[in-house]
LUMVEX-821273 format. One line per 8 residues: their letters; for each residue x, z, y of C-alpha. Coordinates in Angstrom, 2 decimals, padded with zeros to 5 digits, always signed. Layout:
BEGIN
A = X,Z,Y; ...
//
This chain:
BEGIN
MIKSMRKL = -031.63,-025.84,+015.70; -028.18,-024.70,+013.15; -026.64,-026.81,+016.05; -027.60,-024.36,+018.54; -027.19,-021.66,+016.16; -023.50,-022.33,+015.77; -023.48,-022.58,+019.90; -025.11,-019.23,+020.05
TKHIIWAL = -022.68,-016.92,+017.38; -020.47,-018.53,+017.85; -017.96,-015.86,+018.29; -019.41,-013.77,+015.73; -019.17,-017.20,+013.40; -014.89,-017.79,+013.80; -014.13,-014.41,+013.40; -016.44,-014.34,+009.43
IIAFALWG = -014.97,-018.25,+008.96; -011.35,-016.73,+009.17; -011.29,-013.98,+007.47; -013.44,-015.82,+004.26; -010.17,-018.60,+004.85; -008.22,-015.66,+004.10; -010.10,-014.64,+000.92; -010.55,-017.84,-000.41
AGSMAIRS = -007.87,-017.70,-003.44; -009.66,-015.06,-005.06; -012.74,-016.15,-006.35; -011.02,-019.13,-007.77; -008.52,-016.66,-009.80; -011.56,-015.48,-011.55; -013.15,-018.61,-011.13; -009.61,-020.59,-013.22
KEQKGPSF = -010.04,-017.13,-015.61; -013.07,-016.83,-016.88; -011.59,-020.45,-018.15; -008.93,-019.71,-019.50; -008.61,-015.97,-020.91; -009.74,-013.51,-022.82; -013.91,-013.88,-023.30; -014.61,-011.41,-020.96
AGIIFNKK = -013.07,-009.30,-017.91; -012.41,-005.80,-019.08; -013.37,-002.70,-020.66; -014.85,+000.50,-018.83; -016.26,+003.65,-020.45; -015.94,+001.46,-024.17; -018.33,-001.41,-022.84; -016.96,-005.04,-022.00
VSFKEYGV = -017.52,-006.28,-018.87; -018.06,-010.15,-018.50; -015.95,-011.72,-015.83; -019.46,-012.48,-014.08; -020.44,-008.64,-013.88; -016.59,-008.77,-012.49; -017.67,-011.25,-010.46; -020.41,-010.23,-008.34
SYQACKNQ = -017.89,-007.32,-007.92; -015.03,-008.64,-006.20; -017.24,-011.07,-004.44; -019.07,-007.92,-002.56; -015.98,-005.77,-002.42; -014.91,-009.45,-000.66; -018.21,-009.75,+001.65; -017.65,-005.35,+002.68
AIMRYGSD = -014.42,-006.45,+003.44; -015.48,-008.97,+005.99; -017.42,-007.75,+007.44; -015.79,-004.36,+008.38; -013.18,-006.60,+009.54; -013.95,-009.72,+010.63; -010.93,-010.62,+012.61; -009.38,-008.57,+012.31
LRQVIKYL = -009.00,-008.81,+009.06; -005.91,-010.80,+008.61; -003.75,-007.91,+009.97; -005.30,-005.41,+007.43; -004.83,-008.31,+004.51; -001.84,-007.35,+002.80; -003.34,-003.89,+002.21; -006.23,-004.49,+000.54
DLEQAAWD = -006.82,-004.83,-002.81; -009.55,-005.80,-003.41; -009.25,-006.89,-007.62; -009.09,-002.74,-007.86; -011.63,-002.62,-005.42; -014.17,-004.74,-007.89; -013.61,-002.07,-010.70; -013.64,+000.96,-008.57
RLILLNEI = -016.98,-000.28,-007.93; -017.87,-001.18,-011.15; -017.37,+002.08,-012.12; -018.68,+003.99,-009.48; -022.41,+002.05,-010.00; -021.75,+002.86,-014.35; -021.99,+006.94,-012.67; -024.83,+005.79,-010.05
KKQKIKIT = -027.01,+004.37,-013.27; -025.89,+007.60,-014.94; -027.29,+010.16,-012.20; -030.13,+007.84,-011.83; -029.31,+006.94,-007.60; -031.81,+005.64,-005.88; -031.57,+003.21,-002.32; -034.80,+002.20,-001.15
NEEVVETI = -036.10,-001.66,-000.23; -036.46,+000.79,+003.74; -032.82,+001.30,+003.28; -031.83,-001.90,+002.85; -033.46,-003.15,+005.44; -032.61,-000.83,+008.30; -028.58,-000.70,+007.42; -029.32,-004.64,+007.28
KNYPFFQK = -030.47,-004.89,+011.14; -028.24,-002.37,+012.35; -025.49,-004.62,+011.33; -024.66,-005.85,+015.04; -022.83,-009.74,+013.64; -026.86,-010.22,+012.51; -028.48,-009.34,+016.15; -028.90,-010.94,+019.52
DGQFNKTL = -029.93,-008.90,+022.66; -029.41,-006.25,+020.58; -032.81,-006.86,+018.11; -031.87,-008.02,+014.71; -032.07,-011.49,+014.70; -034.00,-012.99,+012.05; -032.42,-017.38,+012.09; -029.04,-015.93,+012.45
YNYLIKDI = -029.45,-013.40,+009.40; -030.34,-016.47,+007.05; -027.84,-019.05,+008.45; -025.40,-016.10,+008.39; -026.38,-015.61,+005.01; -026.56,-019.31,+003.64; -024.10,-020.97,+005.47; -021.49,-018.66,+005.76
FKTTPQTF = -021.49,-016.71,+003.17; -022.71,-018.70,+001.03; -025.21,-016.35,-001.14; -028.33,-015.47,-001.25; -030.66,-012.73,+000.77; -031.91,-012.10,-002.26; -028.37,-011.04,-003.71; -026.69,-009.92,-000.32
EAEIKDSL = -028.97,-007.36,+000.00; -028.51,-006.11,-003.68; -024.57,-006.03,-002.83; -025.83,-004.02,+000.24; -027.82,-001.52,-002.00; -025.08,-000.53,-004.34; -022.61,-000.03,-001.80; -026.00,+003.11,-000.19
SILKLRGL = -025.81,+004.02,-003.79; -022.61,+004.31,-003.51; -022.53,+006.27,+000.21; -025.09,+008.76,-001.84; -022.95,+009.01,-004.12; -020.42,+010.44,-001.87; -022.76,+013.11,-000.60; -024.01,+014.48,-003.73
ILTKVSLT = -020.53,+014.75,-004.43; -019.26,+016.39,-001.70; -022.41,+019.06,-000.65; -021.11,+022.46,-001.61; -017.29,+021.67,+000.76; -016.47,+023.54,+003.44; -014.34,+025.43,+005.46; -013.64,+028.67,+006.58
KEEVKNAY = -011.64,+030.05,+009.72; -008.81,+030.65,+007.97; -008.47,+026.62,+006.55; -008.59,+025.57,+010.00; -006.68,+027.73,+011.86; -003.67,+027.71,+009.28; -004.59,+023.07,+009.05; -003.95,+023.67,+012.56
KKEFDKAE = -000.77,+025.61,+011.88; +001.05,+022.65,+009.29; +000.09,+019.61,+012.02; +001.44,+021.98,+015.22; +003.44,+024.84,+014.65; +007.13,+023.92,+015.27; +010.60,+024.30,+014.52; +014.22,+023.90,+015.94
ILYSLIKK = +017.01,+024.52,+014.17; +020.42,+024.33,+013.54; +022.49,+023.16,+010.07; +025.68,+021.52,+008.74; +025.31,+018.33,+006.34; +027.57,+018.75,+002.57; +027.82,+015.78,+001.27; +027.77,+015.04,-002.23
NDFKSAVE = +029.48,+011.73,-001.57; +032.69,+013.61,+000.09; +033.02,+014.88,-003.66; +033.08,+011.56,-005.99; +037.43,+011.44,-005.35; +037.66,+014.94,-006.43; +035.62,+014.30,-010.21; +037.78,+013.80,-012.58
LSEDQLKN = +036.98,+013.89,-016.67; +038.36,+013.07,-019.78; +036.68,+010.47,-023.13; +035.16,+013.52,-024.98; +032.77,+014.13,-022.07; +032.31,+011.11,-021.37; +031.23,+010.76,-025.26; +029.89,+013.16,-025.23
YYHKNLEE = +027.18,+012.87,-021.63; +026.60,+009.73,-023.22; +025.29,+011.28,-026.21; +023.15,+013.76,-024.51; +021.88,+011.12,-022.78; +020.96,+008.61,-024.50; +017.21,+007.16,-023.39; +019.41,+007.47,-019.73
FRIPQQVN = +021.46,+004.30,-020.54; +018.72,+002.01,-022.56; +018.66,-001.25,-021.27; +015.00,-002.30,-020.39; +013.23,-005.27,-021.54; +014.37,-008.52,-019.27; +012.93,-011.57,-019.36; +014.26,-015.56,-018.06
LEYAEFNY = +011.54,-018.02,-016.27; +011.40,-020.62,-014.84; +008.70,-021.42,-012.29; +007.84,-023.77,-009.81; +008.00,-023.44,-006.37; +005.21,-024.43,-003.85; +007.03,-022.46,-001.01; +004.24,-022.31,+002.86
ADFENKVV = +007.62,-023.35,+004.93; +006.90,-026.58,+002.46; +003.98,-027.76,+004.13; +003.52,-025.85,+007.82; +004.97,-029.83,+008.75; +001.13,-031.50,+007.34; -000.95,-028.72,+009.27; -002.07,-029.95,+013.37
IGEKAITE = -003.23,-027.95,+014.98; -005.89,-029.73,+018.24; -006.39,-027.85,+021.45; -010.09,-027.45,+020.75; -009.04,-025.21,+018.27; -006.81,-023.06,+020.43; -009.27,-022.97,+022.92; -012.34,-021.71,+020.30
YYHSHLKE = -010.00,-019.23,+019.23; -008.90,-018.03,+022.71; -012.27,-017.78,+023.77; -013.27,-015.64,+020.52; -010.73,-013.26,+020.23; -010.32,-012.04,+023.80; -009.37,-008.90,+023.24; -006.80,-009.47,+022.02
FELEEGKT = -005.09,-011.12,+025.37; -005.92,-008.01,+027.74; -003.60,-006.94,+030.43; -004.39,-003.78,+029.90; -006.42,-002.06,+026.96; -010.35,-000.99,+028.09; -010.25,-004.01,+031.48; -011.96,-007.47,+031.10
EYKPLKEV = -008.84,-009.41,+032.36; -006.55,-011.15,+029.98; -003.47,-013.15,+030.32; -004.34,-016.30,+030.81; -004.52,-018.97,+027.89; -001.95,-021.24,+028.21; +001.14,-017.91,+028.52; -000.35,-017.78,+024.64
KDTIKRKL = -001.52,-020.75,+023.37; +002.34,-021.33,+022.16; +000.71,-017.63,+019.53; -002.05,-018.70,+018.66; -000.98,-021.70,+017.12; +001.78,-020.48,+015.07; -001.62,-017.79,+013.57; -004.05,-021.35,+012.81
TSLETRKL = -000.81,-022.87,+011.89; +000.13,-019.91,+009.60; -003.76,-019.69,+008.57; -003.96,-023.42,+008.22; -000.98,-023.78,+006.15; -001.84,-021.18,+003.10; -004.95,-022.57,+003.00; -003.09,-026.12,+002.40
TQQKTDEV = -000.34,-024.28,-000.07; -003.24,-022.94,-002.06; -005.16,-026.14,-002.52; -001.48,-027.90,-004.51; -000.89,-024.77,-006.22; -004.39,-024.90,-007.24; -004.17,-028.53,-008.12; -001.20,-028.44,-009.99
SDEIFDNP = -002.43,-025.58,-011.67; -005.67,-027.15,-013.22; -003.55,-030.04,-014.30; -001.23,-028.05,-016.15; -004.25,-026.50,-017.69; -004.65,-029.24,-019.14; -001.85,-030.90,-020.22; +000.67,-028.28,-020.00
DILDSLEL = +003.63,-030.15,-020.61; +003.09,-031.43,-016.86; +005.36,-028.81,-015.97; +008.06,-030.26,-017.12; +007.81,-033.45,-014.55; +008.04,-031.34,-011.95; +010.96,-029.53,-010.16; +011.78,-026.26,-012.39
KETGFFSG = +014.33,-023.71,-011.36; +014.86,-020.64,-013.78; +015.70,-016.90,-012.33; +018.03,-015.82,-015.33; +017.25,-012.30,-016.81; +015.83,-009.41,-014.70; +014.50,-006.13,-015.73; +011.30,-004.87,-014.55
ESTLPAFG = +013.13,-002.68,-012.39; +015.40,-006.03,-010.01; +014.22,-007.53,-007.63; +014.31,-011.43,-007.41; +015.20,-012.18,-004.01; +014.31,-016.32,-004.64; +010.48,-014.37,-004.86; +010.66,-011.98,-002.32
WSPQLHDR = +008.24,-008.56,-003.12; +005.70,-009.51,-005.01; +004.88,-006.63,-007.79; +001.86,-008.86,-009.34; +005.20,-011.72,-010.50; +006.77,-009.01,-011.86; +003.39,-007.65,-013.82; +002.92,-010.94,-014.52
AFSLETGE = +006.00,-011.91,-015.67; +006.80,-009.28,-018.39; +002.95,-009.51,-019.71; +003.58,-013.78,-020.83; +004.13,-014.32,-024.39; +007.18,-016.89,-024.47; +006.16,-020.42,-023.65; +002.89,-019.38,-022.39
ISDPISTP = +001.93,-020.32,-018.00; +000.98,-017.78,-015.79; -001.90,-018.92,-012.92; -000.51,-019.69,-009.79; +000.43,-016.46,-008.54; +000.72,-015.32,-004.61; +004.23,-013.72,-003.03; +005.49,-013.44,+000.89
KGLYIIRL = +006.82,-016.45,+000.62; +004.06,-019.17,-001.40; +002.58,-019.25,-004.60; +004.67,-019.70,-007.76; +003.16,-020.98,-011.52; +006.01,-019.69,-014.33; +006.53,-019.76,-017.91; +008.66,-017.04,-019.42
KEKKESYL = +011.22,-018.83,-020.71; +012.96,-016.03,-022.89; +012.41,-012.50,-024.01; +015.24,-009.19,-023.99; +013.31,-006.61,-025.69; +014.17,-002.87,-024.98; +018.14,-001.41,-026.55; +019.89,+001.62,-026.48
PDFEEAGE = +023.63,-000.33,-025.81; +026.54,+001.24,-028.30; +029.37,+003.55,-025.37; +031.14,+000.36,-025.49; +028.46,-001.07,-023.54; +027.46,+001.61,-021.14; +031.18,+003.07,-020.96; +030.94,+002.38,-016.90
KVKQSLIE = +027.03,+002.85,-016.24; +028.21,+006.49,-018.22; +031.06,+007.12,-015.32; +029.00,+006.60,-012.71; +026.87,+008.54,-014.18; +029.02,+011.42,-014.60; +030.54,+011.09,-012.20; +026.92,+012.05,-009.59
LKSWQLSE = +026.45,+014.64,-011.15; +029.64,+016.20,-011.73; +029.95,+015.71,-007.30; +026.32,+016.94,-006.61; +027.57,+020.31,-009.09; +030.77,+020.13,-006.33; +028.01,+019.92,-003.09; +026.14,+022.59,-004.37
AAAGDYRL = +029.26,+024.64,-004.94; +030.64,+024.07,-001.56; +027.94,+024.94,+000.25; +027.12,+028.16,-001.27; +030.59,+029.33,-000.13; +030.35,+028.23,+002.65; +027.26,+029.17,+003.32; +028.59,+032.88,+002.32
RIEQSLQK = +031.73,+032.06,+004.40; +029.61,+031.84,+007.99; +027.28,+034.51,+007.04; +030.79,+036.79,+006.82; +031.86,+035.18,+009.62; +028.30,+036.69,+011.46; +028.64,+039.99,+010.11; +032.81,+040.74,+011.72
ENIDFKEA = +032.38,+038.40,+014.59; +030.75,+038.17,+017.89; +029.79,+034.73,+017.74; +026.94,+032.54,+016.72; +026.13,+030.37,+013.73; +027.92,+026.99,+015.36; +030.83,+028.90,+015.92; +031.29,+030.25,+012.60
AEGLSLEI = +030.67,+026.20,+011.09; +033.42,+024.70,+013.42; +035.79,+027.59,+012.38; +035.20,+026.01,+008.86; +035.40,+022.54,+009.98; +031.54,+022.12,+009.62; +030.12,+018.80,+011.42; +026.43,+020.33,+014.07
KNSGLFTR = +023.84,+019.07,+014.13; +020.81,+019.99,+016.40; +017.26,+019.39,+015.34; +014.92,+019.13,+017.51; +011.95,+021.30,+017.70; +010.06,+019.06,+014.48; +006.79,+020.15,+013.20; +006.62,+020.85,+009.47
TGYIPGIG = +005.72,+016.81,+008.95; +007.21,+015.37,+011.31; +010.86,+013.74,+010.98; +014.29,+015.64,+011.53; +017.03,+013.60,+012.04; +019.31,+012.90,+009.71; +017.59,+014.56,+006.69; +014.55,+012.46,+007.29
KNSEFVKT = +010.91,+014.02,+005.61; +011.67,+016.99,+003.20; +009.94,+019.05,+002.14; +011.86,+021.73,+000.64; +014.66,+021.91,+003.83; +010.89,+022.16,+006.20; +009.90,+024.89,+004.61; +013.06,+026.50,+004.57
AFGLKEGE = +013.01,+026.28,+007.63; +010.02,+027.21,+008.55; +010.34,+030.34,+006.24; +012.99,+031.56,+008.57; +013.06,+034.31,+010.81; +014.87,+033.52,+014.45; +019.21,+034.33,+014.03; +018.74,+033.79,+009.74
ISMPVKVT = +021.38,+031.89,+007.48; +019.50,+029.71,+004.71; +020.17,+029.43,+001.61; +021.62,+026.20,+000.70; +019.11,+023.59,+000.45; +019.10,+019.60,-001.45; +018.63,+016.85,+000.77; +018.73,+013.17,-000.08
NGYAILWL = +022.43,+012.69,-000.11; +023.82,+016.92,-000.34; +023.18,+020.14,+000.61; +022.27,+021.59,+003.50; +022.82,+025.35,+005.30; +020.16,+025.64,+008.47; +019.39,+028.55,+010.78; +016.97,+028.78,+012.80
IKYQPADE = +017.41,+028.46,+016.59; +013.22,+028.34,+018.00; +010.01,+029.20,+016.69; +007.42,+027.63,+018.43; +003.96,+028.75,+017.52; +001.02,+026.25,+018.02; -000.94,+026.62,+020.75; -004.12,+029.46,+019.58
EKLTQEFD = -005.31,+029.14,+022.74; -006.24,+025.08,+022.48; -007.33,+025.42,+019.13; -010.49,+027.63,+020.07; -010.86,+025.10,+022.61; -011.27,+022.31,+020.63; -012.36,+023.98,+017.32; -015.28,+022.35,+016.47
KYQSKVLA = -013.62,+018.82,+017.37; -010.45,+020.17,+015.21; -012.46,+021.56,+012.48; -014.51,+018.15,+012.12; -010.77,+016.21,+011.48; -009.96,+018.82,+008.92; -013.71,+018.71,+007.45; -013.30,+015.06,+006.87
EKESLTFL = -009.83,+014.75,+005.42; -011.18,+017.48,+003.00; -014.17,+015.47,+001.44; -011.92,+012.97,+001.25; -009.56,+014.86,-001.02; -011.96,+015.97,-002.87; -014.01,+012.74,-003.75; -010.97,+011.22,-004.49
LWFNELKR = -009.74,+013.81,-006.69; -013.55,+013.66,-008.10; -013.54,+009.57,-007.84; -009.56,+010.07,-010.09; -010.86,+011.96,-012.77; -013.74,+009.36,-013.36; -011.56,+006.04,-013.37; -009.48,+008.74,-016.20
NAGLKSNL = -012.35,+008.92,-018.30; -013.40,+005.72,-017.59; -010.24,+004.35,-020.13; -010.33,+000.20,-017.61; -008.50,-001.95,-019.30; -007.31,-005.52,-017.45; -007.77,-008.82,-019.24; -006.77,-009.68,-015.35
NIP = -003.94,-010.77,-014.29; -005.19,-012.43,-010.31; -002.97,-013.17,-007.68
//
């Protein structure tokens, strides 16, 4: 039976296996923490949460991610934060218990029956269900169904929170205008860096600025780490991907290889074989790296001196504001580094390059340097401030002279600005949420642009690298006739956005009241 079920569901099962492989490390980290760390996972609403309770929530979030994304999980894995999701779930379940929200068994059954991966020929298949729960999800029907019941409770809670959310026609119209109104401007940018060479500072000015802004020059806490690295690249040559695995992946992910979206024509296997091999190699490499790192970590837990037998490297002192090229960008590693006590060893920590086990060698506490030590930083900081002030004053002067030229002479903004040797740029048409060439996304710039009348010159607007003077060429309002034609569809979109924001604000307040204190540092 099992052999036939595997054949029957090979596409679904392969997708789930891939997804589970991607998430394999998370639960191991939790078990490890249960052995080595504090006696409980954390605190919410002034109540301790056991590792077992947290683990159940973590597993439920993990299963939800796998069911939602399947084999596509590999594409979104880096954007998911299951550790925080597990805490969020516990906080929501506490509120559900408080509000006495109930879900019937019938609702759970109906939900499970509608999951496509539990169906054969469009119908729920109990044999398939039992097989996937036992051999793929590695759990029991009772546990899985309890997870589904909790998830349905969360959906019902969300529905209760959003009961009173509504939209007026004016709100829909304003949202449409915000998205589709367009403007085109000319602008001149007075860059603050052009004024740095003109800044002259005396010793008294520097000392005065230093004493008035002491905290600006505080040296943050710094740490020096020793670390053992387990790079993915070092394990890649140990991976062998066979033809069978490549073929199975190809047939299980045909949609990835469509010649044209929605068509049933696909790139031939021989054309994409190398791409598939690279994907599978990467997946297996990460799995081997994780296994080796966990083995070493367990040995170190039993005998910390083993770490000294490894090939250790040292970071040198760095602050939490620094990015270390050796590790790549890893917020988890930075956070863990500054939470360790001197001599303490971490669990394995994931980074884009591989996994690391770190030990805190030395720590320097934050301190205020004297003027002599901070001298160069004081100088650069004051030069930066003065250059902003000079560029603002220059922009105000240029704006006044341009306005005078427009009033006295029969010329336009471009001619007036170029007469002052200013460079002029054209933004092209852009929306309130769009990107402006040379400026980027700047809310004050956009607000000013859409507040101008055609032919009107703006006051100087502060942007990332200086001050801009704007001149509106054209304002193109949103097509209200088109809005009328698709009003219901657009209203649904805006309502969904308002509901999401409403729930987010409500939940952020609930989380604040929960007062979460986590004892976890999960890679």
